[in-house]
C-alpha positions as CSV (number, residue, x, y, z in Angstrom):
1,M,13.4,31.6,169.4
2,S,16.3,31.3,167.4
3,N,16.7,28.8,163.9
4,E,20.2,27.0,164.1
5,E,19.5,26.0,160.1
6,F,19.6,28.9,158.4
7,N,22.3,29.1,156.6
8,S,23.0,33.5,157.1
9,P,23.8,35.1,154.2
10,A,26.8,36.2,156.3
11,G,28.5,33.4,155.6
12,G,27.7,31.0,158.4
13,G,27.0,28.1,156.5
14,A,28.5,25.0,156.1
15,R,32.4,25.4,154.6
16,V,32.7,23.3,151.1
17,S,36.3,21.4,150.6
18,R,38.3,21.9,146.9
19,R,36.9,17.9,146.6
20,Q,33.5,18.4,147.5
21,F,33.6,21.7,145.3
22,F,34.5,19.3,142.1
23,K,32.3,16.8,143.1
24,A,29.6,19.0,143.1
25,G,30.4,20.0,139.8
26,G,31.1,23.5,139.9
27,L,32.1,26.0,137.5
28,F,32.3,29.2,136.6
29,A,31.3,29.6,133.5
30,G,31.7,33.0,132.5
31,T,32.8,35.3,129.2
32,A,34.4,32.7,127.3
33,L,34.1,32.4,123.7
34,F,33.2,28.9,122.6
35,A,34.0,27.3,119.9
36,G,32.7,28.3,116.6
37,A,30.8,31.9,117.9
38,G,27.4,32.2,116.1
39,L,24.6,30.1,115.7
40,T,26.8,26.8,115.2
41,A,28.5,27.5,118.7
42,C,27.3,24.6,121.3
43,A,29.0,24.4,124.9
44,P,29.4,21.4,125.9
45,Q,27.6,19.0,127.4
46,G,28.8,17.6,129.8
47,E,29.7,21.1,131.9
48,L,26.4,20.8,133.5
49,P,25.5,16.9,133.7
50,A,21.4,16.2,132.8
51,T,18.9,14.7,134.4
52,G,15.9,12.7,133.6
53,E,15.8,10.5,129.7
54,D,14.2,13.5,127.9
55,A,17.9,16.0,128.7
56,A,19.1,16.0,124.9
57,P,16.3,17.6,122.0
58,A,16.5,17.1,118.5
59,A,18.8,21.0,119.6
60,A,17.9,22.6,115.9
61,V,15.0,24.4,114.9
62,A,14.3,26.8,111.8
63,G,14.8,30.3,112.0
64,A,12.2,32.9,110.5
65,D,14.3,33.0,107.0
66,G,14.6,29.3,106.7
67,T,18.3,29.0,108.7
68,M,18.5,26.5,110.8
69,L,19.0,28.1,114.6
70,T,20.9,25.1,116.6
71,Y,20.7,25.8,120.7
72,S,22.5,24.2,123.3
73,V,20.3,22.4,126.8
74,Y,21.7,22.9,130.6
75,D,19.7,21.3,133.4
76,T,20.3,22.5,136.9
77,D,18.3,21.6,139.8
78,V,17.9,25.4,141.0
79,L,17.9,27.6,138.5
80,V,18.1,31.3,140.0
81,I,17.9,34.3,137.2
82,G,20.2,37.0,138.7
83,T,22.9,37.5,140.8
84,G,22.3,40.5,143.1
85,F,21.8,40.2,147.1
86,G,18.2,38.4,146.6
87,G,19.5,36.2,143.7
88,M,23.3,35.2,145.7
89,A,21.1,34.7,149.0
90,A,19.1,32.5,147.3
91,A,21.7,30.5,145.7
92,M,23.7,30.1,148.7
93,Q,20.6,28.9,150.7
94,A,20.0,26.6,147.5
95,M,23.0,25.7,147.2
96,A,22.9,24.9,151.3
97,K,20.2,22.5,151.1
98,G,22.4,20.3,148.7
99,Q,20.8,21.2,145.0
100,R,22.6,22.0,142.2
101,V,22.6,25.8,141.4
102,L,23.1,27.4,138.2
103,M,22.9,31.6,138.2
104,I,22.1,33.6,134.9
105,D,23.3,37.1,134.8
106,K,22.0,39.2,131.8
107,A,26.0,41.0,131.6
108,S,29.5,40.3,132.9
109,F,29.3,38.8,136.4
110,G,31.1,41.0,139.3
111,F,30.2,44.1,137.0
112,S,26.8,44.0,136.2
113,G,23.5,45.9,138.3
114,A,23.9,46.7,141.8
115,Q,27.0,44.1,142.6
116,G,29.0,45.6,139.7
117,M,28.7,49.3,140.7
118,N,31.0,51.4,142.7
119,W,28.2,53.2,145.3
120,D,27.7,53.4,148.5
121,Q,25.6,51.2,150.0
122,E,23.5,52.6,153.1
123,V,22.5,49.6,155.3
124,T,19.6,49.7,157.9
125,W,19.3,47.2,160.8
126,P,17.2,46.9,164.3
127,D,18.8,47.9,167.8
128,E,17.5,44.7,168.4
129,A,16.0,41.6,166.6
130,P,12.3,41.3,166.9
131,E,11.5,38.2,170.1
132,S,8.6,37.7,168.0
133,F,6.6,38.7,164.7
134,E,5.1,42.4,164.5
135,F,2.8,43.3,161.9
136,S,5.3,44.5,158.8
137,N,8.4,43.7,160.7
138,F,9.6,45.3,157.1
139,N,8.2,48.6,157.1
140,D,6.2,47.9,153.9
141,T,2.6,48.3,155.0
142,L,0.7,46.4,152.4
143,A,3.1,43.2,152.8
144,N,2.0,39.9,153.1
145,Q,2.4,39.4,156.4
146,K,2.3,35.6,156.0
147,L,5.5,35.9,153.9
148,V,6.8,38.2,156.4
149,K,6.2,36.0,159.3
150,N,8.0,33.2,157.3
151,V,10.7,34.8,156.9
152,W,11.3,36.6,160.6
153,E,10.7,32.3,162.0
154,M,13.3,31.7,159.2
155,V,15.9,33.6,160.7
156,G,14.5,34.1,164.8
157,N,15.7,36.8,166.8
158,E,19.4,36.1,167.5
159,A,20.6,39.7,167.2
160,E,23.5,38.2,164.8
161,A,21.2,37.6,162.2
162,W,19.6,41.1,161.8
163,N,22.9,42.9,162.0
164,A,23.0,43.4,158.8
165,M,26.6,45.7,159.4
166,L,28.0,41.8,159.9
167,W,26.5,40.0,157.1
168,W,27.5,42.9,154.9
169,V,31.0,42.4,155.6
170,R,31.0,38.6,155.6
171,M,29.7,38.6,151.7
172,G,32.7,40.2,151.5
173,G,31.7,44.0,151.4
174,T,34.0,46.4,152.8
175,T,34.1,47.9,156.4
176,W,32.7,51.1,157.7
177,N,33.2,54.4,158.6
178,R,34.9,54.6,162.7
179,L,34.9,57.9,164.4
180,P,38.5,58.9,165.8
181,D,37.5,56.8,169.1
182,G,37.3,53.4,167.1
183,S,33.7,53.4,167.1
184,I,31.3,52.9,163.8
185,E,30.1,55.8,162.6
186,N,26.5,55.5,162.5
187,L,24.3,57.7,161.2
188,I,21.3,57.6,163.4
189,S,21.6,58.4,167.2
190,A,21.4,55.1,169.5
191,G,18.4,54.5,171.4
192,Q,16.2,55.2,168.2
193,G,15.8,51.7,167.3
194,V,17.7,51.0,163.8
195,N,21.1,52.0,162.8
196,L,22.4,53.1,159.2
197,V,25.6,53.1,158.3
198,Q,26.7,54.3,155.0
199,R,29.8,53.6,152.1
200,G,29.3,49.7,152.1
201,F,30.7,49.0,148.5
202,S,30.1,45.6,147.0
203,R,33.1,44.9,145.0
204,H,33.6,41.5,147.0
205,H,30.6,39.8,147.3
206,T,31.0,38.2,143.6
207,D,34.5,37.3,144.6
208,L,32.8,35.3,147.3
209,M,30.8,33.4,145.2
210,K,33.6,32.5,142.9
211,T,34.6,30.0,145.6
212,L,31.7,27.7,145.8
213,P,30.1,25.1,143.7
214,I,27.9,27.3,141.6
215,T,27.4,27.6,138.1
216,V,27.6,31.5,137.1
217,M,27.0,32.2,132.8
218,D,26.9,35.7,132.3
219,N,26.1,38.0,129.2
220,T,22.7,35.8,128.9
221,M,19.2,36.9,128.9
222,I,16.6,35.1,129.6
223,T,13.6,35.9,127.0
224,D,11.0,33.5,128.1
225,L,10.4,31.7,130.9
226,F,10.3,27.7,129.9
227,V,6.6,26.4,130.9
228,N,5.3,23.3,130.3
229,D,1.3,22.2,131.2
230,G,1.1,24.9,133.5
231,Q,4.8,24.5,135.4
232,C,7.7,26.7,135.2
233,V,10.4,24.0,134.4
234,G,13.2,26.3,133.3
235,A,13.5,29.2,131.4
236,I,15.5,30.4,127.7
237,G,17.5,32.8,126.3
238,Y,20.6,33.4,124.2
239,H,24.4,34.2,124.8
240,S,24.9,38.0,124.0
241,L,28.8,37.6,123.1
242,T,28.1,34.6,120.9
243,G,24.9,34.5,119.6
244,E,24.3,30.9,121.1
245,Y,20.5,30.6,121.9
246,R,20.4,28.8,125.3
247,V,17.6,26.5,127.1
248,F,17.8,26.1,130.9
249,R,16.1,22.7,132.4
250,A,14.8,22.8,136.2
251,K,13.9,22.1,138.6
252,A,12.8,24.9,140.4
253,T,13.4,28.6,138.9
254,V,14.1,31.6,141.1
255,S,13.8,34.9,139.6
256,S,15.8,37.8,141.3
257,V,16.1,40.1,138.2
258,G,16.0,43.8,140.2
259,A,13.6,46.6,139.6
260,C,12.3,47.8,136.1
261,C,12.9,51.5,135.8
262,Q,13.6,52.1,132.2
263,M,10.7,53.6,132.0
264,Y,11.3,56.5,133.8
265,G,12.3,59.4,131.1
266,W,14.4,60.2,128.8
267,L,18.0,62.5,129.7
268,D,19.8,62.5,125.9
269,V,21.7,59.6,126.8
270,H,19.2,58.0,129.4
271,P,16.5,57.0,131.8
272,V,15.3,59.3,134.8
273,S,17.3,56.8,136.8
274,M,20.4,55.1,138.4
275,N,19.5,51.9,137.9
276,V,21.2,49.6,135.6
277,P,20.2,49.6,131.6
278,D,19.4,45.6,131.7
279,N,16.4,45.6,133.8
280,T,13.8,46.3,131.6
281,G,11.5,43.2,133.3
282,D,12.6,40.7,131.2
283,V,11.2,37.9,133.9
284,D,8.6,39.7,135.3
285,A,7.1,40.2,132.0
286,A,7.6,36.7,130.8
287,A,5.5,35.3,134.1
288,Y,3.1,38.1,133.6
289,R,2.2,36.4,129.6
290,H,2.6,33.1,131.1
291,G,-0.5,34.3,133.5
292,C,0.8,35.5,137.0
293,S,-0.6,38.8,138.3
294,L,2.0,41.9,138.5
295,I,1.8,43.3,141.4
296,G,2.4,46.9,143.3
297,N,3.0,48.5,139.6
298,E,2.8,52.4,140.5
299,F,4.9,52.1,143.7
300,F,8.6,53.5,142.7
301,G,11.2,54.3,144.7
302,V,12.5,57.8,144.5
303,D,15.5,60.3,145.3
304,L,17.1,63.4,143.5
305,I,19.7,63.1,141.2
306,S,21.5,66.0,139.4
307,V,20.5,66.4,135.1
308,E,23.3,68.7,134.1
309,P,26.0,68.2,132.5
310,S,23.7,65.6,130.5
311,S,26.5,63.5,129.7
312,L,26.0,62.4,134.1
313,G,22.5,63.2,134.3
314,A,21.0,60.3,137.1
315,S,24.1,58.9,137.1
316,F,24.9,57.4,140.7
317,N,28.3,56.8,140.7
318,A,29.7,60.3,138.6
319,G,26.4,62.4,139.8
320,I,25.4,64.8,142.6
321,G,22.1,64.1,144.4
322,A,20.5,63.5,147.4
323,D,18.1,60.5,149.4
324,G,16.0,60.3,152.5
325,N,18.7,61.3,154.7
326,H,20.4,63.8,153.4
327,M,18.1,67.0,152.4
328,K,19.3,69.4,154.4
329,Y,21.1,70.9,151.4
330,V,18.1,70.6,148.8
331,C,15.9,74.6,148.0
332,D,13.7,75.8,145.4
333,K,14.5,78.1,142.4
334,D,14.5,81.2,145.4
335,G,17.4,79.0,147.9
336,N,14.5,78.0,150.3
337,F,15.6,74.9,152.2
338,F,12.1,73.6,152.4
339,M,13.2,69.8,153.2
340,R,14.4,70.9,156.8
341,E,10.9,71.1,157.4
342,T,10.1,67.7,156.4
343,D,10.9,64.7,158.5
344,Q,8.8,62.0,156.9
345,Y,10.6,58.7,155.3
346,D,8.9,59.7,151.7
347,V,11.0,62.8,150.5
348,S,9.0,63.1,147.4
349,R,6.1,64.6,148.1
350,A,7.7,67.6,149.4
351,I,9.6,68.6,146.3
352,R,7.0,67.3,143.9
353,D,4.4,70.0,145.2
354,T,7.4,72.5,145.7
355,V,7.5,71.8,142.1
356,L,3.9,72.0,141.2
357,A,4.0,75.7,143.1
358,G,6.6,76.9,140.3
359,K,9.1,76.8,142.7
360,G,11.0,74.6,140.6
361,G,13.5,74.8,138.4
362,E,13.0,74.7,134.2
363,H,14.7,71.7,134.4
364,G,11.4,70.2,136.4
365,G,13.1,69.5,139.5
366,V,14.5,71.2,142.0
367,F,18.5,72.3,143.6
368,I,21.0,71.3,145.8
369,D,22.9,74.1,147.3
370,L,26.5,72.5,148.5
371,T,28.2,76.5,149.2
372,D,27.9,76.2,152.6
373,P,31.3,74.6,153.9
374,D,29.6,72.3,156.6
375,A,27.3,70.9,153.8
376,L,30.1,68.1,152.3
377,D,30.1,66.8,155.9
378,R,28.9,62.9,155.6
379,E,25.9,63.8,157.1
380,N,24.6,66.4,155.0
381,T,25.8,64.8,151.5
382,R,26.5,61.0,151.3
383,P,30.1,60.4,150.8
384,C,29.1,58.8,146.8
385,Y,28.3,62.3,146.1
386,A,31.1,64.3,147.9
387,R,33.1,62.6,146.4
388,N,32.2,63.5,143.2
389,V,32.5,67.7,143.5
390,E,36.2,67.5,143.2
391,L,35.7,65.3,139.8
392,W,33.1,68.0,138.5
393,K,35.6,71.0,139.3
394,S,38.7,69.4,137.6
395,E,36.8,67.3,134.6
396,F,34.3,69.9,133.4
397,G,35.5,73.1,135.0
398,I,31.9,73.5,137.8
399,D,33.1,74.3,141.3
400,V,29.3,73.5,142.8
401,T,31.0,75.1,146.2
402,E,31.1,78.6,144.6
403,P,28.5,80.9,145.9
404,G,25.7,81.1,143.9
405,Y,25.4,77.6,142.0
406,K,23.0,75.5,142.3
407,I,22.8,71.6,141.5
408,P,19.9,70.8,139.0
409,V,18.4,68.1,140.4
410,K,14.7,66.2,139.9
411,L,13.6,62.8,141.0
412,E,14.6,59.8,139.7
413,A,13.6,55.9,140.4
414,F,15.8,53.8,141.9
415,E,13.8,50.8,142.5
416,H,10.3,49.7,141.3
417,G,8.1,47.4,143.1
418,G,6.5,46.2,140.1
419,T,7.2,42.3,140.0
420,F,5.3,39.0,139.8
421,L,3.3,38.3,142.9
422,I,4.1,35.6,145.5
423,D,2.4,33.9,148.2
424,E,3.8,33.1,151.9
425,N,6.0,30.1,150.0
426,A,7.6,32.5,148.0
427,Q,6.2,30.7,145.0
428,S,4.3,32.4,142.1
429,Q,1.2,31.3,140.6
430,L,2.9,29.3,138.0
431,P,4.6,26.3,140.0
432,G,8.1,26.0,140.6
433,L,8.5,29.8,139.6
434,F,9.7,31.6,142.8
435,G,10.5,35.5,143.6
436,T,12.7,37.4,145.3
437,R,10.1,41.1,146.1
438,G,6.7,40.5,144.3
439,Y,4.9,40.4,148.5
440,G,3.3,43.5,148.5
441,E,4.3,47.2,148.2
442,V,8.4,46.6,148.3
443,K,11.1,49.1,147.1
444,G,14.2,47.3,147.3
445,H,15.4,47.3,151.2
446,I,18.8,46.1,151.4
447,T,17.6,43.6,154.3
448,Q,13.9,42.4,152.6
449,Q,15.8,41.4,149.7
450,T,18.7,39.2,151.3
451,F,16.4,38.0,153.5
452,V,13.6,37.4,151.2
453,G,15.9,36.0,148.6
454,S,17.2,33.3,151.3
455,Y,14.0,32.3,151.9
456,A,12.9,32.0,148.3
457,G,16.3,29.8,147.9
458,R,15.5,27.5,150.7
459,K,11.6,26.7,149.6
460,A,12.7,26.3,146.1
461,A,15.7,24.0,147.3
462,E,12.7,22.2,148.6
463,Y,10.2,22.3,146.5
464,A,13.7,21.3,143.7
465,A,14.0,18.3,146.1
466,S,10.8,16.5,145.7
467,A,10.6,16.8,142.2
468,A,11.2,14.8,139.8
469,A,13.2,15.9,136.2
470,P,9.6,17.0,134.5
471,A,8.7,15.5,130.8
472,I,9.9,18.6,128.2
473,D,8.0,19.3,125.3
474,W,10.9,20.9,123.4
475,S,8.7,22.8,120.8
476,V,7.8,24.8,123.5
477,A,11.4,26.2,124.0
478,E,11.9,26.3,119.6
479,A,8.9,28.5,119.6
480,E,10.8,30.5,121.6
481,I,13.7,30.6,119.8
482,S,11.6,31.4,116.6
483,R,9.9,34.5,117.9
484,I,13.6,36.5,119.3
485,D,15.1,35.4,115.7
486,E,12.2,36.8,113.8
487,I,12.5,40.5,115.5
488,R,16.1,40.4,114.7
489,T,15.5,39.5,111.0
490,R,12.4,40.9,110.4
491,S,11.5,44.0,107.6
492,A,9.2,46.0,107.6
493,E,8.4,49.4,104.6
494,N,9.5,52.2,107.1
495,G,10.7,50.3,109.9
496,I,11.2,51.9,113.4
497,R,14.4,51.6,115.4
498,P,14.2,50.0,118.8
499,H,15.7,53.3,120.3
500,V,13.2,55.2,118.7
501,I,10.0,53.3,120.5
502,R,11.8,53.5,123.9
503,H,12.6,56.7,123.8
504,N,9.0,57.8,122.7
505,L,7.6,55.5,125.3
506,Q,10.0,57.0,128.8
507,T,8.9,60.0,127.4
508,T,5.3,59.4,127.5
509,F,5.7,57.8,130.5
510,Y,7.5,60.7,132.2
511,D,5.3,62.8,131.1
512,A,2.2,61.3,132.4
513,Y,4.4,60.1,136.1
514,E,6.2,63.0,136.9
515,P,5.9,65.7,138.8
516,A,2.4,63.8,139.9
517,T,-0.4,62.4,137.9
518,D,-4.1,62.2,137.0
519,A,-6.7,60.7,135.2
520,D,-6.0,62.8,132.6
521,K,-2.4,61.9,132.2
522,L,-2.4,58.5,132.6
523,Q,-4.9,58.5,130.5
524,A,-3.3,59.6,127.8
525,C,-0.2,57.8,128.7
526,L,-2.4,54.3,128.1
527,D,-3.6,55.8,124.7
528,E,0.0,56.2,123.8
529,I,1.1,52.6,125.1
530,E,-1.3,50.6,123.1
531,R,-0.9,52.6,119.8
532,I,2.8,51.8,120.7
533,K,1.6,48.0,120.7
534,S,-0.7,48.5,117.3
535,E,1.5,50.6,115.1
536,D,5.2,50.4,116.3
537,L,6.0,47.6,117.3
538,P,5.3,45.5,114.8
539,K,7.6,47.6,112.3
540,M,9.9,47.6,114.9
541,T,13.2,47.1,112.9
542,V,17.1,46.4,113.7
543,M,19.6,47.8,111.5
544,D,22.4,44.8,112.4
545,K,21.0,41.7,111.5
546,S,23.9,39.6,113.3
547,V,23.9,36.9,116.2
548,V,27.6,38.3,118.3
549,W,27.2,40.9,120.5
550,N,24.2,42.4,118.7
551,R,23.1,46.0,121.6
552,E,19.8,47.0,118.8
553,W,17.9,43.1,118.9
554,R,18.7,43.0,122.8
555,D,17.0,46.2,122.7
556,A,14.6,45.4,120.3
557,I,13.2,42.3,122.6
558,E,13.1,44.4,126.0
559,N,11.1,46.9,124.1
560,Y,8.5,44.0,124.3
561,N,8.6,43.6,127.9
562,L,9.4,47.6,129.1
563,I,5.7,48.0,127.5
564,D,4.0,45.2,129.3
565,M,5.7,46.6,132.6
566,T,5.1,49.9,132.4
567,E,1.0,49.3,131.0
568,A,1.0,47.7,134.2
569,V,1.6,50.9,136.0
570,I,-0.6,52.8,134.4
571,R,-3.4,50.4,134.6
572,A,-2.5,50.5,138.5
573,A,-1.8,54.0,138.8
574,M,-5.3,54.4,136.8
575,L,-7.3,51.6,139.2
576,R,-6.0,53.4,143.0
577,E,-7.4,56.7,143.5
578,E,-5.8,58.0,146.6
579,S,-1.9,59.1,147.1
580,R,-0.2,56.7,148.8
581,D,3.9,56.6,149.9
582,T,5.5,57.9,146.5
583,F,2.7,57.2,144.5
584,Y,1.2,60.9,143.7
585,R,-2.0,61.7,142.0
586,T,-3.5,65.2,142.5
587,D,-6.7,64.7,141.6
588,F,-6.7,62.1,144.9
589,P,-4.2,63.8,147.1
590,E,-4.9,62.3,150.0
591,P,-4.5,58.2,151.6
592,D,-7.8,56.7,151.2
593,E,-7.4,53.7,154.3
594,E,-10.6,52.8,154.0
595,N,-10.8,51.7,150.7
596,W,-7.0,51.3,149.4
597,H,-4.9,50.4,152.4
598,A,-4.8,47.4,149.8
599,S,-2.6,46.4,147.0
600,I,-3.5,46.1,143.2
601,T,-2.8,43.4,140.5
602,C,-2.7,43.4,137.1
603,T,-3.4,40.4,135.5
604,L,-4.1,39.4,131.3
605,K,-7.0,37.8,130.7
606,D,-8.8,37.1,127.6
607,G,-5.4,38.8,125.7
608,V,-5.9,42.1,127.9
609,M,-4.6,43.5,131.0
610,Q,-6.8,44.0,133.9
611,A,-5.9,45.8,136.8
612,E,-8.0,44.5,140.2
613,K,-7.5,45.3,143.9
614,F,-5.8,43.0,145.8
615,E,-6.6,42.5,149.7
616,Q,-3.7,42.1,152.3
617,V,-3.0,39.0,153.1
618,M,-2.5,38.7,156.9
619,A,-0.9,36.2,159.4
């Protein structure tokens, strides 16, 4: 089977001429400052042509202190929130289907999220494309199999479509390491069913986007979904560089905002996560508040990263760590290389058991010993970490290859399964809102993100093509603008700064979740979350009352989202009375296939989050 209509993210879709680009209204609305920066700033409405008679609202609303707050309105067919792998794939598909596409980036486009990291992406793909749909082609045992099947049917069974190495390079990624004989350096021996190459750097993916008729507006934080009469009609947010409030109206919206990992502990200057600090669950929490269920919350993707020196702790670009393919030199406090006996895909269980047995370090983790001359070979240490060995030596005077030196490392969260639930059409429970992740136990495999992102973009385009421009109740957007403005201007006796609340939440969560959890730890964490919500959040105040690049204001807005996402993790973990994948409860240490081969959803009902078992959807 081959689907010739599938416009591969490898760039195999239709080419766009310069004339077509301008005819389509292509625009890269990046970091340019609009005239009169501040509340009165308005982007020219001609940048994005209006659709429908309700395109221009009153464009002003009274703020909490009586100040009139102006806002600008942008119209598009398909709105894509997030410019990473899934978001770009979705945008390309929607564009190929003839829809006007607008993308939102919370940070600076080309320098944000995974796309902006000078990182080493490992890419895997099968030896042969699946001839027919098989249970869980994407290797996630709880995934929605109807959606997985639909994605497979879109991709087809052509070998080129499944070769992630090819589409990575065609999207603008770097080429791969080659051996002296000119062959690609494949870390998994031929004949094992899967290939793995490393040193994939995505620096040029965003350059490709700039050549397409797709509008990108960056440094824009989405604070809520725009919902009218139970339908998602866009999103609401503000431009962090100018403080301009922005309302986006769209026939269909795709969320691809990345994993929320910022609840995962605190190391003096940052969480115990290499995931970017912008990923605080903004759109997922907004969808939850509008009635969507959150799924996959208890599952994180974890591996090991250095925690000392603290200024580089949990840093992918400057730290030294180990993932599931490079565990040979991980050791306990006595120098025993205990991971060499572990051949499971999930490596976290053996590491957690070692720490729980008292064989870890005082830092709460284990160690990496790179003193062996062979330790820095590519098959033993990822190149992105090996390159930092000399950096540490030259900049900090730390020689990790010196005999007797062991690098303190601990489990960090690089991915999180938690996001809003989607169906076999990649659509959420909120009509008009599509997602690239929420179909079960998924932790961000790159192939999944691209294929499911492409599918979500296609379905969103089809939805938009059949939808009329919705009638708009602008008071909904104005209420959200007033809400976030009140957070900025709020005053309270004995006010609490946003970072104090954030650090308390992170520390409380990590103490409950690592190295493993149980009922008592989860209940203590939930009790503290409830206390923070009732006592601390109402008193949260920011010192800086400006609207221009006010980082503390953004932290405060994010805290409302992050605490909802954290509560979903804890409530799902309390309900799941087993251990599975990277989720580990010491009071239920084994998997329970009979009772818990299912996902868990968290839904807002009568003002209270409720966790419920969600049976797997089969094809």
